N, C-alpha and C positions, 0 to 999 in steps of 0.2 A: 504494500500500500504506500509506503514512503517513497518508493521509486516513482510511482505514478504521480504522486503529489509534486515531487521535484520536477518531473517532466512537464506537468501542467503549468507549474510556475515558470519554467524556462520558456515554454511556448507563449505564455502571457507576456513575459518580459520582452521577448523578441517582437511580438505584435505591437507593444507600446513603443518600442524603439523605432519600428518601421513607421508608425503613425506620426511620431515626433519628427522623423526625418522628412516625411512628406510635408508636414506643416512648415518646416524650415525651408524646404524647396519652394513652396508657394510664396512664403514671405520674401525670399530672394527674388522671385519673379516679379512680385509687386514692387520691390525696390527698383528693379531694372525698368519697370514701366512707370515710375514716379507715382505709384498708387499706394505705396506703403504709408501706413498711418491714417488711412481713410477707410471708413466702414464700407464693406462690400455690399451692405444692404441699403443704406441711406446716403452714403457718400460724405457724411459728416466726418470731421476729424475725430480720431480715437484719442482719448485722454492719455497724456504722457505717463501718468501713474499706472494706467491700465497696461500700456505697452511695457512699462518697466517690470511689471509682474510677469507678463508673458509676451515677449516680443513677436510671437507668431500669431497673436490674436487677430482675427480678421474683422471683428465687429465692435461697434461702440457698445457701451453698457446698456443703452436703451434698446437697441436691436437685439442684443444677446438675451435680455430679459423678456423679449416678446413685445416690447412697447413700440418699437419702430418710431419713425419721425414723419 
């Protein structure tokens, strides 16, 4: 049973790493397109504090919480 848990944890870790790498790639593309720092939903600027917590975040807090603008 322990070996199965270790394997499941390894698979989950690899999945999280792949997802994070994908988010970083998208953020780099947005930098290249001069779109970084702007919400992909409403186009408003994403707060610097929000980006400081997660530089790959693609939406403003309003859109992320379902409020939109």
